[in-house]
N, C-alpha and C positions, 0 to 999 in steps of 0.2 A: 291349413297346410303348414308343415314345419319348415322353417328356414334352414338352409344348409350352410355350415361353417366347418372349421377344423377345430377339433378339441383333442387334447392329449392327456394321457395319464403317464406319469413317469416315476422312476425310482432313482433316488440319489444316495450317495454314501460319501464317506470321507476317505482319505488315502489309505487308512488302516483297514477300511471295510468293517468297522466295528458297529456302526449305526446305519440303519436304513430309513429313508423317508419316502413316503408315497405322496405324490402331489398331482394336481390337476391344473391345466391352463388352456387358454385359447391361443397362446402364442409361445410355442416351446423354445424358439430361439431367444426371444426377449427374456423369458423366465430363466433360462440357463445362464445367460449373461448376467442377470441380476444375482442369481445364487453364487456364481463364481466371483462376484465383486462385492459380496457381503450385503447385498440389497434384498435378500430373501427374508423369510420369516425369522423370528428370534431363535426358534429351535434350530433351523438350518445354519444360522450364523454361529450359534453357540457351539455346535458340534462340527463346524467346518464342513458341512455337507455340500460339496461342490462338484463331485464326479457323477456324471450322468451314466447310469448303468443299464437302463432299460426305458423304453417308451413305446406307447401304442397310440395310434391315431384313430379318432372317431369323427363321424359326420354330424352326429347329434349330441347335444350337451347332456341329455338325459342318460344316454348310453355311457358316456365318459364318467359322469358322476357316479353312476351305479357301479361301474368297474373299479373306480377309485375306492369306494366304500368296501367292495368285496375284497380287494387286495389288502387294504388296511387291516382287515380282520384276520388275515392269515398269520400263521406263525412264521418266524424268520426263515426256517428251512424251506418252507414252501415258496417264499419270495425268492430265495436264492435259486431254487430249481427253475422258477419262471425266468429269472435273469439269465441263467446258464442256457436256457432253451434258445436264446438269441445271441448271447454274449458269453461264450464258453469260458473265456479267460477273465471275465469280469473286469474288463478294461473300461476306462472312461470313454464314452462315445461322443463327447462334446465336439471334438474336431471333425468327426465323421458327420455329425449333424450340421455343423457350420458349412462344411463342404457341400453337403446335400442341398442346402438352401442357399448356397453361393454367397455366404456372408464373409466379408473380408475383415482383417484386423482394423482397418480404418473405419469401417462401418460400426464395429463394436466400440471403438473409441468415441466416435461421434455420438452414438447412443448414450454412452456413459456420461459424456460431457453434457448432453441435454438433460439427463436425470439430475445431475449435480447442480445444474443451473436453476432448476425449479425448486 
């Protein structure tokens, strides 16, 4: 029997919206905080990909990984169409996400402090 968790596929960009990045995580809040503070991958750090434009939630890891691979193969215009289907103005959804999960500024600072201490 498969264990149930939460998994996410997400799309990031920079403020100019010139580069898109498709990622996968089991903790979307933690991962977005990391990206916003330069703790993401070398690629996201290099291109300053900190704006969350789109995300989907999955119950099973296999489904999320499959979806991530599918979206990564798409051309840019198809990814933009997907983003616009949920985020017509292509805004950064990070604050909405933090509000949805009831994450405060102090919790973000505490998390970052813990990461830097390790």
